[in-house]
N, CA and C atoms as an extended XYZ file, in Angstrom:
567
Properties=species:S:1:pos:R:3:atomname:S:1:resname:S:1:resid:I:1 pbc="F F F"
N         0.847       -1.176        0.000 N   MET     1
C         0.000        0.000        0.000 CA  MET     1
C         0.886        1.229        0.000 C   MET     1
N         0.623        2.180       -0.901 N   PRO     2
C         1.418        3.395       -0.905 CA  PRO     2
C         1.181        4.214        0.363 C   PRO     2
N         2.183        4.966        0.738 N   ALA     3
C         2.048        5.832        1.904 CA  ALA     3
C         1.045        6.940        1.604 C   ALA     3
N         0.146        7.169        2.538 N   VAL     4
C        -0.867        8.206        2.363 CA  VAL     4
C        -0.266        9.515        2.849 C   VAL     4
N        -0.079       10.429        1.937 N   THR     5
C         0.502       11.729        2.242 CA  THR     5
C        -0.599       12.782        2.309 C   THR     5
N        -0.324       13.912        2.941 N   PRO     6
C        -1.333       14.977        2.967 CA  PRO     6
C        -1.706       15.469        1.560 C   PRO     6
N        -0.751       15.466        0.639 N   GLN     7
C        -1.057       15.884       -0.732 CA  GLN     7
C        -2.033       14.912       -1.390 C   GLN     7
N        -1.865       13.620       -1.139 N   LEU     8
C        -2.767       12.615       -1.688 CA  LEU     8
C        -4.167       12.781       -1.112 C   LEU     8
N        -4.259       13.015        0.181 N   VAL     9
C        -5.560       13.220        0.825 CA  VAL     9
C        -6.237       14.458        0.256 C   VAL     9
N        -5.475       15.533        0.071 N   LEU    10
C        -6.050       16.763       -0.477 CA  LEU    10
C        -6.546       16.546       -1.906 C   LEU    10
N        -5.752       15.885       -2.733 N   ARG    11
C        -6.173       15.627       -4.115 CA  ARG    11
C        -7.395       14.717       -4.172 C   ARG    11
N        -7.441       13.722       -3.297 N   MET    12
C        -8.606       12.838       -3.278 CA  MET    12
C        -9.853       13.585       -2.805 C   MET    12
N        -9.713       14.490       -1.841 N   ALA    13
C       -10.860       15.264       -1.364 CA  ALA    13
C       -11.389       16.191       -2.451 C   ALA    13
N       -10.484       16.884       -3.137 N   VAL    14
C       -10.908       17.780       -4.224 CA  VAL    14
C       -11.576       16.976       -5.339 C   VAL    14
N       -10.979       15.839       -5.692 N   MET    15
C       -11.549       15.008       -6.742 CA  MET    15
C       -12.927       14.483       -6.330 C   MET    15
N       -13.087       14.065       -5.087 N   GLY    16
C       -14.378       13.567       -4.617 CA  GLY    16
C       -15.464       14.618       -4.702 C   GLY    16
N       -15.162       15.836       -4.269 N   VAL    17
C       -16.155       16.911       -4.321 CA  VAL    17
C       -16.513       17.241       -5.779 C   VAL    17
N       -15.494       17.344       -6.638 N   LEU    18
C       -15.752       17.667       -8.042 CA  LEU    18
C       -16.567       16.586       -8.740 C   LEU    18
N       -16.252       15.333       -8.484 N   VAL    19
C       -16.965       14.245       -9.153 CA  VAL    19
C       -18.418       14.181       -8.684 C   VAL    19
N       -18.668       14.380       -7.409 N   VAL    20
C       -20.048       14.375       -6.924 CA  VAL    20
C       -20.822       15.537       -7.536 C   VAL    20
N       -20.209       16.713       -7.601 N   LEU    21
C       -20.902       17.854       -8.194 CA  LEU    21
C       -21.179       17.642       -9.684 C   LEU    21
N       -20.213       17.099      -10.417 N   VAL    22
C       -20.419       16.836      -11.844 CA  VAL    22
C       -21.489       15.766      -12.035 C   VAL    22
N       -21.483       14.745      -11.197 N   GLN    23
C       -22.477       13.680      -11.311 CA  GLN    23
C       -23.879       14.213      -11.060 C   GLN    23
N       -24.048       14.960       -9.987 N   VAL    24
C       -25.376       15.447       -9.621 CA  VAL    24
C       -25.859       16.522      -10.591 C   VAL    24
N       -24.973       17.435      -11.001 N   ALA    25
C       -25.394       18.566      -11.822 CA  ALA    25
C       -25.497       18.238      -13.304 C   ALA    25
N       -24.652       17.368      -13.830 N   ALA    26
C       -24.617       17.190      -15.278 CA  ALA    26
C       -24.863       15.754      -15.732 C   ALA    26
N       -24.083       14.815      -15.237 N   VAL    27
C       -24.115       13.454      -15.780 CA  VAL    27
C       -25.445       12.766      -15.509 C   VAL    27
N       -26.036       13.005      -14.362 N   SER    28
C       -27.308       12.346      -14.052 CA  SER    28
C       -28.470       12.901      -14.877 C   SER    28
N       -28.270       14.023      -15.551 N   GLN    29
C       -29.320       14.615      -16.374 CA  GLN    29
C       -29.343       14.066      -17.795 C   GLN    29
N       -28.264       13.384      -18.215 N   VAL    30
C       -28.141       12.876      -19.581 CA  VAL    30
C       -28.492       11.393      -19.590 C   VAL    30
N       -29.451       11.018      -20.455 N   GLN    31
C       -29.832        9.617      -20.547 CA  GLN    31
C       -29.366        9.030      -21.863 C   GLN    31
N       -28.728        7.867      -21.770 N   LEU    32
C       -28.310        7.091      -22.934 CA  LEU    32
C       -28.836        5.679      -22.768 C   LEU    32
N       -29.510        5.161      -23.778 N   ALA    33
C       -30.074        3.803      -23.762 CA  ALA    33
C       -31.001        3.588      -22.568 C   ALA    33
N       -31.723        4.619      -22.186 N   GLY    34
C       -32.687        4.501      -21.099 CA  GLY    34
C       -32.106        4.555      -19.701 C   GLY    34
N       -30.843        4.888      -19.575 N   THR    35
C       -30.214        4.967      -18.257 CA  THR    35
C       -29.183        6.092      -18.250 C   THR    35
N       -28.703        6.430      -17.071 N   ASN    36
C       -27.652        7.446      -16.968 CA  ASN    36
C       -26.379        6.778      -16.483 C   ASN    36
N       -25.273        7.387      -16.843 N   ALA    37
C       -23.981        6.906      -16.354 CA  ALA    37
C       -23.847        7.273      -14.878 C   ALA    37
N       -23.097        6.481      -14.154 N   ASP    38
C       -22.840        6.738      -12.743 CA  ASP    38
C       -21.327        6.766      -12.550 C   ASP    38
N       -20.787        7.948      -12.323 N   LEU    39
C       -19.344        8.101      -12.188 CA  LEU    39
C       -18.809        7.638      -10.845 C   LEU    39
N       -19.653        7.607       -9.835 N   MET    40
C       -19.180        7.321       -8.480 CA  MET    40
C       -18.507        5.954       -8.345 C   MET    40
N       -19.139        4.844       -8.767 N   PRO    41
C       -18.433        3.569       -8.598 CA  PRO    41
C       -17.163        3.479       -9.431 C   PRO    41
N       -17.134        4.160      -10.571 N   LEU    42
C       -15.928        4.136      -11.407 CA  LEU    42
C       -14.771        4.852      -10.731 C   LEU    42
N       -15.042        6.004      -10.138 N   VAL    43
C       -13.989        6.774       -9.476 CA  VAL    43
C       -13.529        6.069       -8.201 C   VAL    43
N       -14.464        5.504       -7.455 N   VAL    44
C       -14.096        4.782       -6.231 CA  VAL    44
C       -13.242        3.559       -6.576 C   VAL    44
N       -13.625        2.832       -7.613 N   ALA    45
C       -12.840        1.665       -8.022 CA  ALA    45
C       -11.469        2.082       -8.548 C   ALA    45
N       -11.402        3.207       -9.254 N   ALA    46
C       -10.111        3.687       -9.758 CA  ALA    46
C        -9.185        4.067       -8.602 C   ALA    46
N        -9.720        4.709       -7.588 N   VAL    47
C        -8.901        5.055       -6.420 CA  VAL    47
C        -8.447        3.783       -5.715 C   VAL    47
N        -9.317        2.791       -5.616 N   GLY    48
C        -8.923        1.523       -5.017 CA  GLY    48
C        -7.823        0.840       -5.806 C   GLY    48
N        -7.928        0.852       -7.140 N   LEU    49
C        -6.900        0.236       -7.976 CA  LEU    49
C        -5.562        0.969       -7.895 C   LEU    49
N        -5.607        2.276       -7.743 N   LEU    50
C        -4.367        3.055       -7.712 CA  LEU    50
C        -3.735        3.141       -6.326 C   LEU    50
N        -4.557        3.204       -5.285 N   CYS    51
C        -4.036        3.482       -3.942 CA  CYS    51
C        -4.076        2.299       -2.988 C   CYS    51
N        -4.897        1.310       -3.234 N   GLY    52
C        -4.984        0.165       -2.342 CA  GLY    52
C        -6.342        0.066       -1.676 C   GLY    52
N        -6.487       -0.956       -0.839 N   SER    53
C        -7.792       -1.264       -0.272 CA  SER    53
C        -8.255       -0.262        0.797 C   SER    53
N        -7.388        0.092        1.709 N   ILE    54
C        -7.800        0.988        2.795 CA  ILE    54
C        -8.081        2.400        2.279 C   ILE    54
N        -7.190        3.025        1.483 N   PRO    55
C        -7.550        4.331        0.921 CA  PRO    55
C        -8.780        4.265        0.021 C   PRO    55
N        -8.952        3.169       -0.726 N   GLY    56
C       -10.138        3.019       -1.570 CA  GLY    56
C       -11.414        2.956       -0.745 C   GLY    56
N       -11.369        2.219        0.368 N   ALA    57
C       -12.543        2.116        1.230 CA  ALA    57
C       -12.856        3.450        1.917 C   ALA    57
N       -11.828        4.136        2.373 N   ILE    58
C       -12.046        5.434        3.028 CA  ILE    58
C       -12.593        6.450        2.031 C   ILE    58
N       -12.027        6.460        0.818 N   PHE    59
C       -12.531        7.359       -0.210 CA  PHE    59
C       -13.975        7.012       -0.567 C   PHE    59
N       -14.294        5.719       -0.661 N   GLY    60
C       -15.661        5.298       -0.945 CA  GLY    60
C       -16.630        5.748        0.135 C   GLY    60
N       -16.214        5.641        1.391 N   PHE    61
C       -17.077        6.088        2.484 CA  PHE    61
C       -17.337        7.585        2.398 C   PHE    61
N       -16.278        8.370        2.192 N   ALA    62
C       -16.423        9.828        2.154 CA  ALA    62
C       -17.284       10.266        0.972 C   ALA    62
N       -17.036        9.690       -0.202 N   VAL    63
C       -17.818       10.055       -1.380 CA  VAL    63
C       -19.273        9.614       -1.210 C   VAL    63
N       -19.482        8.431       -0.655 N   GLY    64
C       -20.847        7.958       -0.434 CA  GLY    64
C       -21.617        8.842        0.530 C   GLY    64
N       -20.951        9.286        1.577 N   LEU    65
C       -21.605       10.186        2.525 CA  LEU    65
C       -21.951       11.518        1.867 C   LEU    65
N       -21.048       12.010        1.019 N   PHE    66
C       -21.317       13.263        0.316 CA  PHE    66
C       -22.446       13.097       -0.696 C   PHE    66
N       -22.503       11.955       -1.368 N   VAL    67
C       -23.597       11.691       -2.316 CA  VAL    67
C       -24.924       11.622       -1.577 C   VAL    67
N       -24.964       10.917       -0.455 N   ASP    68
C       -26.198       10.831        0.327 CA  ASP    68
C       -26.653       12.195        0.808 C   ASP    68
N       -25.708       13.039        1.196 N   THR    69
C       -26.046       14.391        1.637 CA  THR    69
C       -26.536       15.242        0.476 C   THR    69
N       -25.873       15.149       -0.673 N   ALA    70
C       -26.245       15.959       -1.830 CA  ALA    70
C       -27.601       15.568       -2.399 C   ALA    70
N       -27.919       14.282       -2.386 N   LEU    71
C       -29.180       13.812       -2.953 CA  LEU    71
C       -30.294       13.690       -1.924 C   LEU    71
N       -30.019       14.014       -0.676 N   VAL    72
C       -30.977       13.956        0.428 CA  VAL    72
C       -31.676       12.593        0.429 C   VAL    72
N       -30.876       11.561        0.579 N   GLN    73
C       -31.412       10.202        0.658 CA  GLN    73
C       -30.945        9.562        1.955 C   GLN    73
N       -31.314        8.331        2.181 N   THR    74
C       -30.988        7.641        3.429 CA  THR    74
C       -29.479        7.661        3.657 C   THR    74
N       -29.076        8.257        4.765 N   MET    75
C       -27.648        8.420        5.048 CA  MET    75
C       -26.975        7.074        5.310 C   MET    75
N       -25.856        6.869        4.650 N   GLY    76
C       -25.045        5.705        4.901 CA  GLY    76
C       -25.185        4.578        3.899 C   GLY    76
N       -26.249        4.553        3.101 N   LEU    77
C       -26.419        3.459        2.139 CA  LEU    77
C       -25.370        3.523        1.040 C   LEU    77
N       -25.202        4.680        0.454 N   SER    78
C       -24.178        4.817       -0.583 CA  SER    78
C       -22.791        4.602        0.003 C   SER    78
N       -22.576        5.068        1.203 N   SER    79
C       -21.280        4.870        1.859 CA  SER    79
C       -20.971        3.394        2.005 C   SER    79
N       -21.960        2.625        2.397 N   LEU    80
C       -21.747        1.193        2.606 CA  LEU    80
C       -21.362        0.493        1.309 C   LEU    80
N       -22.088        0.763        0.234 N   VAL    81
C       -21.784        0.058       -1.015 CA  VAL    81
C       -20.492        0.578       -1.651 C   VAL    81
N       -20.176        1.850       -1.490 N   TYR    82
C       -18.932        2.376       -2.054 CA  TYR    82
C       -17.711        1.924       -1.256 C   TYR    82
N       -17.878        1.701        0.045 N   VAL    83
C       -16.785        1.140        0.843 CA  VAL    83
C       -16.432       -0.248        0.320 C   VAL    83
N       -17.444       -1.052        0.046 N   VAL    84
C       -17.210       -2.406       -0.458 CA  VAL    84
C       -16.540       -2.351       -1.830 C   VAL    84
N       -17.003       -1.454       -2.705 N   ALA    85
C       -16.419       -1.352       -4.051 CA  ALA    85
C       -14.966       -0.882       -4.000 C   ALA    85
N       -14.673        0.126       -3.192 N   GLY    86
C       -13.302        0.622       -3.073 CA  GLY    86
C       -12.371       -0.392       -2.448 C   GLY    86
N       -12.855       -1.090       -1.436 N   TYR    87
C       -12.026       -2.099       -0.779 CA  TYR    87
C       -11.754       -3.274       -1.722 C   TYR    87
N       -12.775       -3.714       -2.452 N   ALA    88
C       -12.603       -4.848       -3.362 CA  ALA    88
C       -11.620       -4.514       -4.485 C   ALA    88
N       -11.727       -3.324       -5.047 N   ALA    89
C       -10.794       -2.920       -6.106 CA  ALA    89
C        -9.375       -2.811       -5.554 C   ALA    89
N        -9.240       -2.302       -4.351 N   GLY    90
C        -7.917       -2.208       -3.732 CA  GLY    90
C        -7.320       -3.567       -3.416 C   GLY    90
N        -8.145       -4.500       -2.970 N   ARG    91
C        -7.649       -5.852       -2.698 CA  ARG    91
C        -7.211       -6.543       -3.975 C   ARG    91
N        -7.924       -6.290       -5.071 N   LEU    92
C        -7.501       -6.850       -6.346 CA  LEU    92
C        -6.113       -6.354       -6.698 C   LEU    92
N        -5.865       -5.081       -6.477 N   ARG    93
C        -4.542       -4.512       -6.755 CA  ARG    93
C        -3.480       -5.128       -5.861 C   ARG    93
N        -3.807       -5.288       -4.585 N   GLU    94
C        -2.821       -5.802       -3.633 CA  GLU    94
C        -2.532       -7.291       -3.828 C   GLU    94
N        -3.532       -8.060       -4.209 N   LEU    95
C        -3.337       -9.503       -4.333 CA  LEU    95
C        -2.819       -9.922       -5.706 C   LEU    95
N        -3.338       -9.327       -6.768 N   ARG    96
C        -3.010       -9.768       -8.114 CA  ARG    96
C        -2.168       -8.779       -8.903 C   ARG    96
N        -2.219       -7.491       -8.578 N   ASP    97
C        -1.506       -6.440       -9.294 CA  ASP    97
C        -1.743       -6.539      -10.801 C   ASP    97
N        -2.996       -6.391      -11.232 N   PRO    98
C        -3.314       -6.564      -12.649 CA  PRO    98
C        -2.712       -5.452      -13.502 C   PRO    98
N        -2.213       -5.816      -14.668 N   GLN    99
C        -1.569       -4.859      -15.564 CA  GLN    99
C        -2.245       -4.779      -16.924 C   GLN    99
N        -3.275       -5.565      -17.189 N   ALA   100
C        -3.918       -5.580      -18.500 CA  ALA   100
C        -4.646       -4.264      -18.754 C   ALA   100
N        -4.796       -3.948      -20.021 N   ALA   101
C        -5.429       -2.687      -20.395 CA  ALA   101
C        -6.933       -2.686      -20.128 C   ALA   101
N        -7.554       -3.857      -20.083 N   VAL   102
C        -8.996       -3.922      -19.881 CA  VAL   102
C        -9.396       -3.996      -18.413 C   VAL   102
N        -8.433       -3.984      -17.511 N   VAL   103
C        -8.743       -4.090      -16.082 CA  VAL   103
C        -9.673       -2.964      -15.617 C   VAL   103
N        -9.460       -1.693      -16.004 N   PRO   104
C       -10.404       -0.662      -15.559 CA  PRO   104
C       -11.831       -0.904      -16.059 C   PRO   104
N       -11.980       -1.454      -17.266 N   MET   105
C       -13.324       -1.732      -17.775 CA  MET   105
C       -14.002       -2.834      -16.970 C   MET   105
N       -13.279       -3.903      -16.702 N   VAL   106
C       -13.851       -5.029      -15.961 CA  VAL   106
C       -14.156       -4.623      -14.523 C   VAL   106
N       -13.207       -3.955      -13.890 N   VAL   107
C       -13.416       -3.523      -12.507 CA  VAL   107
C       -14.526       -2.477      -12.434 C   VAL   107
N       -14.598       -1.584      -13.416 N   GLY   108
C       -15.676       -0.593      -13.453 CA  GLY   108
C       -17.041       -1.238      -13.606 C   GLY   108
N       -17.147       -2.239      -14.480 N   ALA   109
C       -18.418       -2.939      -14.656 CA  ALA   109
C       -18.803       -3.687      -13.385 C   ALA   109
N       -17.834       -4.363      -12.769 N   LEU   110
C       -18.126       -5.089      -11.530 CA  LEU   110
C       -18.496       -4.141      -10.389 C   LEU   110
N       -17.788       -3.008      -10.299 N   ALA   111
C       -18.105       -2.037       -9.246 CA  ALA   111
C       -19.492       -1.436       -9.457 C   ALA   111
N       -19.841       -1.167      -10.712 N   THR   112
C       -21.172       -0.629      -10.998 CA  THR   112
C       -22.251       -1.645      -10.654 C   THR   112
N       -22.044       -2.900      -11.056 N   ALA   113
C       -23.027       -3.933      -10.733 CA  ALA   113
C       -23.154       -4.111       -9.227 C   ALA   113
N       -22.012       -4.144       -8.540 N   LEU   114
C       -22.013       -4.320       -7.090 CA  LEU   114
C       -22.740       -3.176       -6.385 C   LEU   114
N       -22.447       -1.950       -6.766 N   THR   115
C       -23.066       -0.815       -6.084 CA  THR   115
C       -24.543       -0.683       -6.418 C   THR   115
N       -24.915       -0.934       -7.658 N   THR   116
C       -26.316       -0.805       -8.043 CA  THR   116
C       -27.176       -1.869       -7.373 C   THR   116
N       -26.728       -3.109       -7.457 N   VAL   117
C       -27.479       -4.200       -6.820 CA  VAL   117
C       -27.433       -4.045       -5.298 C   VAL   117
N       -26.289       -3.685       -4.751 N   GLY   118
C       -26.176       -3.495       -3.303 CA  GLY   118
C       -27.067       -2.384       -2.785 C   GLY   118
N       -27.126       -1.278       -3.522 N   PHE   119
C       -27.981       -0.170       -3.098 CA  PHE   119
C       -29.456       -0.574       -3.158 C   PHE   119
N       -29.837       -1.273       -4.220 N   GLY   120
C       -31.223       -1.745       -4.323 CA  GLY   120
C       -31.567       -2.743       -3.226 C   GLY   120
N       -30.644       -3.659       -2.932 N   LEU   121
C       -30.867       -4.646       -1.886 CA  LEU   121
C       -30.988       -3.977       -0.521 C   LEU   121
N       -30.138       -3.008       -0.247 N   MET   122
C       -30.214       -2.312        1.044 CA  MET   122
C       -31.517       -1.526        1.170 C   MET   122
N       -31.971       -0.907        0.088 N   ASN   123
C       -33.268       -0.215        0.121 CA  ASN   123
C       -34.396       -1.210        0.395 C   ASN   123
N       -34.334       -2.378       -0.233 N   PHE   124
C       -35.345       -3.409       -0.015 CA  PHE   124
C       -35.336       -3.878        1.434 C   PHE   124
N       -34.143       -4.107        1.992 N   LEU   125
C       -34.045       -4.579        3.372 CA  LEU   125
C       -34.523       -3.538        4.377 C   LEU   125
N       -34.384       -2.270        4.031 N   LEU   126
C       -34.863       -1.210        4.925 CA  LEU   126
C       -36.356       -0.942        4.767 C   LEU   126
N       -36.988       -1.603        3.798 N   GLY   127
C       -38.424       -1.451        3.619 CA  GLY   127
C       -38.832       -0.261        2.783 C   GLY   127
N       -37.900        0.319        2.059 N   ILE   128
C       -38.226        1.441        1.186 CA  ILE   128
C       -38.892        0.881       -0.059 C   ILE   128
N       -40.097        1.343       -0.349 N   ASP   129
C       -40.849        0.817       -1.487 CA  ASP   129
C       -40.208        1.241       -2.788 C   ASP   129
N       -39.941        0.256       -3.626 N   ALA   130
C       -39.389        0.507       -4.947 CA  ALA   130
C       -39.934       -0.569       -5.883 C   ALA   130
N       -40.280       -0.186       -7.096 N   PRO   131
C       -40.813       -1.191       -8.025 CA  PRO   131
C       -39.708       -2.135       -8.491 C   PRO   131
N       -39.996       -3.427       -8.415 N   VAL   132
C       -39.058       -4.433       -8.873 CA  VAL   132
C       -39.699       -5.156      -10.055 C   VAL   132
N       -39.019       -5.093      -11.205 N   SER   133
C       -39.556       -5.738      -12.401 CA  SER   133
C       -38.405       -6.056      -13.348 C   SER   133
N       -38.744       -6.630      -14.498 N   TRP   134
C       -37.737       -6.919      -15.512 CA  TRP   134
C       -37.180       -5.629      -16.098 C   TRP   134
N       -37.964       -4.571      -16.069 N   LEU   135
C       -37.499       -3.276      -16.555 CA  LEU   135
C       -36.327       -2.769      -15.700 C   LEU   135
N       -36.404       -3.015      -14.403 N   LEU   136
C       -35.312       -2.619      -13.511 CA  LEU   136
C       -34.041       -3.400      -13.827 C   LEU   136
N       -34.187       -4.696      -14.088 N   LEU   137
C       -33.029       -5.510      -14.448 CA  LEU   137
C       -32.405       -5.035      -15.758 C   LEU   137
N       -33.230       -4.674      -16.725 N   ARG   138
C       -32.729       -4.154      -17.991 CA  ARG   138
C       -31.991       -2.837      -17.795 C   ARG   138
N       -32.523       -1.984      -16.927 N   GLN   139
C       -31.873       -0.704      -16.659 CA  GLN   139
C       -30.541       -0.904      -15.936 C   GLN   139
N       -30.466       -1.854      -15.024 N   ILE   140
C       -29.208       -2.145      -14.331 CA  ILE   140
C       -28.169       -2.648      -15.324 C   ILE   140
N       -28.572       -3.558      -16.196 N   LEU   141
C       -27.633       -4.081      -17.199 CA  LEU   141
C       -27.170       -2.983      -18.154 C   LEU   141
N       -28.084       -2.099      -18.554 N   ALA   142
C       -27.704       -0.987      -19.435 CA  ALA   142
C       -26.722       -0.053      -18.733 C   ALA   142
N       -26.928        0.180      -17.446 N   GLN   143
C       -26.007        1.048      -16.706 CA  GLN   143
C       -24.640        0.396      -16.551 C   GLN   143
N       -24.591       -0.902      -16.333 N   VAL   144
C       -23.314       -1.608      -16.215 CA  VAL   144
C       -22.549       -1.524      -17.535 C   VAL   144
N       -23.230       -1.734      -18.652 N   VAL   145
C       -22.576       -1.659      -19.968 CA  VAL   145
C       -22.102       -0.236      -20.247 C   VAL   145
N       -22.935        0.756      -19.966 N   LEU   146
C       -22.548        2.152      -20.198 CA  LEU   146
C       -21.348        2.543      -19.340 C   LEU   146
N       -21.356        2.140      -18.082 N   ASN   147
C       -20.217        2.460      -17.212 CA  ASN   147
C       -18.957        1.721      -17.636 C   ASN   147
N       -19.104        0.504      -18.146 N   ALA   148
C       -17.927       -0.218      -18.632 CA  ALA   148
C       -17.317        0.503      -19.824 C   ALA   148
N       -18.146        1.114      -20.645 N   LEU   149
C       -17.638        1.839      -21.812 CA  LEU   149
C       -16.907        3.124      -21.434 C   LEU   149
N       -17.357        3.789      -20.386 N   ILE   150
C       -16.695        5.041      -20.000 CA  ILE   150
C       -15.653        4.842      -18.905 C   ILE   150
N       -15.412        3.594      -18.503 N   ALA   151
C       -14.473        3.331      -17.402 CA  ALA   151
C       -13.039        3.691      -17.766 C   ALA   151
N       -12.620        3.433      -18.997 N   LEU   152
C       -11.232        3.741      -19.381 CA  LEU   152
C       -10.906        5.228      -19.301 C   LEU   152
N       -11.741        6.120      -19.874 N   PRO   153
C       -11.407        7.544      -19.730 CA  PRO   153
C       -11.480        8.041      -18.283 C   PRO   153
N       -12.440        7.527      -17.516 N   VAL   154
C       -12.537        7.938      -16.111 CA  VAL   154
C       -11.300        7.484      -15.346 C   VAL   154
N       -10.861        6.235      -15.564 N   PHE   155
C        -9.660        5.741      -14.895 CA  PHE   155
C        -8.434        6.551      -15.310 C   PHE   155
N        -8.348        6.898      -16.587 N   ALA   156
C        -7.203        7.688      -17.055 CA  ALA   156
C        -7.188        9.072      -16.399 C   ALA   156
N        -8.348        9.698      -16.246 N   LEU   157
C        -8.411       11.011      -15.592 CA  LEU   157
C        -8.030       10.908      -14.111 C   LEU   157
N        -8.530        9.879      -13.435 N   VAL   158
C        -8.193        9.706      -12.015 CA  VAL   158
C        -6.705        9.435      -11.853 C   VAL   158
N        -6.149        8.582      -12.712 N   ARG   159
C        -4.716        8.284      -12.638 CA  ARG   159
C        -3.884        9.534      -12.912 C   ARG   159
N        -4.301       10.329      -13.888 N   ARG   160
C        -3.569       11.557      -14.200 CA  ARG   160
C        -3.619       12.555      -13.043 C   ARG   160
N        -4.766       12.606      -12.360 N   TRP   161
C        -4.919       13.531      -11.246 CA  TRP   161
C        -4.125       13.087      -10.022 C   TRP   161
N        -4.083       11.773       -9.765 N   LEU   162
C        -3.430       11.283       -8.555 CA  LEU   162
C        -1.965       10.905       -8.737 C   LEU   162
N        -1.511       10.661       -9.953 N   SER   163
C        -0.158       10.151      -10.158 CA  SER   163
C         0.966       11.061       -9.663 C   SER   163
N         0.845       12.392       -9.681 N   PRO   164
C         1.960       13.195       -9.154 CA  PRO   164
C         2.220       13.001       -7.663 C   PRO   164
N         1.220       12.550       -6.909 N   VAL   165
C         1.409       12.405       -5.464 CA  VAL   165
C         1.476       10.950       -5.023 C   VAL   165
N         1.337       10.005       -5.949 N   LEU   166
C         1.472        8.593       -5.592 CA  LEU   166
C         2.941        8.214       -5.565 C   LEU   166
N         3.396        7.549       -4.511 N   PRO   167
C         4.795        7.094       -4.507 CA  PRO   167
C         4.974        5.944       -5.493 C   PRO   167
N         6.195        5.764       -5.947 N   GLU   168
C         6.512        4.680       -6.885 CA  GLU   168
C         6.344        3.338       -6.177 C   GLU   168
N         5.705        2.413       -6.846 N   ASP   169
C         5.484        1.084       -6.283 CA  ASP   169
C         6.716        0.225       -6.553 C   ASP   169
N         7.398       -0.274       -5.524 N   PRO   170
C         8.630       -1.038       -5.751 CA  PRO   170
C         8.398       -2.348       -6.503 C   PRO   170
N         7.202       -2.932       -6.405 N   ARG   171
C         6.938       -4.175       -7.127 CA  ARG   171
C         6.965       -3.939       -8.629 C   ARG   171
N         6.412       -2.829       -9.079 N   ARG   172
C         6.392       -2.545      -10.509 CA  ARG   172
C         7.785       -2.203      -11.013 C   ARG   172
N         8.570       -1.494      -10.219 N   ARG   173
C         9.925       -1.135      -10.624 CA  ARG   173
C        10.772       -2.388      -10.794 C   ARG   173
N        10.636       -3.330       -9.879 N   ARG   174
C        11.410       -4.558       -9.938 CA  ARG   174
C        11.013       -5.377      -11.170 C   ARG   174
N         9.723       -5.447      -11.468 N   ARG   175
C         9.261       -6.221      -12.608 CA  ARG   175
C         9.718       -5.571      -13.916 C   ARG   175
N         9.712       -4.256      -13.982 N   ARG   176
C        10.127       -3.554      -15.192 CA  ARG   176
C        11.615       -3.718      -15.461 C   ARG   176
N        12.407       -3.858      -14.428 N   ALA   177
C        13.852       -3.953      -14.603 CA  ALA   177
C        14.233       -5.202      -15.384 C   ALA   177
N        13.522       -6.285      -15.208 N   TYR   178
C        13.863       -7.517      -15.920 CA  TYR   178
C        13.443       -7.464      -17.384 C   TYR   178
N        12.455       -6.646      -17.710 N   THR   179
C        12.008       -6.590      -19.098 CA  THR   179
C        12.866       -5.666      -19.953 C   THR   179
N        13.681       -4.832      -19.344 N   THR   180
C        14.507       -3.903      -20.124 CA  THR   180
C        15.780       -4.547      -20.620 C   THR   180
N        16.115       -5.686      -20.092 N   GLY   181
C        17.325       -6.390      -20.529 CA  GLY   181
C        18.540       -5.910      -19.757 C   GLY   181
N        19.500       -6.779      -19.624 N   GLY   182
C        20.746       -6.407      -18.968 CA  GLY   182
C        20.749       -6.614      -17.475 C   GLY   182
N        19.588       -6.618      -16.827 N   LEU   183
C        19.558       -6.776      -15.378 CA  LEU   183
C        19.169       -8.189      -14.962 C   LEU   183
N        18.790       -9.012      -15.888 N   SER   184
C        18.380      -10.366      -15.583 CA  SER   184
C        19.598      -11.216      -15.229 C   SER   184
N        19.474      -12.049      -14.198 N   PRO   185
C        20.600      -12.923      -13.853 CA  PRO   185
C        20.909      -13.920      -14.982 C   PRO   185
N        19.962      -14.223      -15.825 N   LEU   186
C        20.180      -15.160      -16.917 CA  LEU   186
C        21.009      -14.558      -18.038 C   LEU   186
N        21.030      -13.256      -18.156 N   SER   187
C        21.782      -12.620      -19.242 CA  SER   187
C        23.278      -12.595      -18.965 C   SER   187
N        23.693      -12.791      -17.719 N   ARG   188
C        25.113      -12.789      -17.385 CA  ARG   188
C        25.798      -14.107      -17.741 C   ARG   188
N        25.039      -15.153      -17.960 N   ALA   189
C        25.647      -16.470      -18.218 CA  ALA   189
C        26.200      -16.614      -19.608 C   ALA   189
């Protein structure tokens, strides 16, 4: 896990506020294929992939609390599902360290599915009346596909914003050294 510096915390706080404001003011107003894009699970998963499980979970909690406050909905529901999404994405980074180009798309789709289904399930368990039908399932699937399509640019923006304050990961440096040639113990023979 990278060291959490005050600069990283400040950048994550600014990014969280900006993303919530953009989501509430602009992105939620645009409908594509009968659904709207949801930037929150994508950004939380991107922070988890870049920073690790604990910073991802903390960022998910803070963003979820801000979303609940901004939308005047049941406090803590979004926080709960975003904590799980941020922690899961961070654990994937810590356990497997994925390097494929499609990882942000897959993780974004999984985070969107997890948060959407989790939020609906928590509303159901709390007794909040909501219509459940095949139309809802179609809308969830459309949102997962739409978020998977926009996951790469969102991940690239988050990485660009956070990369100046992220410390270098020694695991990646060590792996890169063997691919450049000359440093492999096998090349000396």
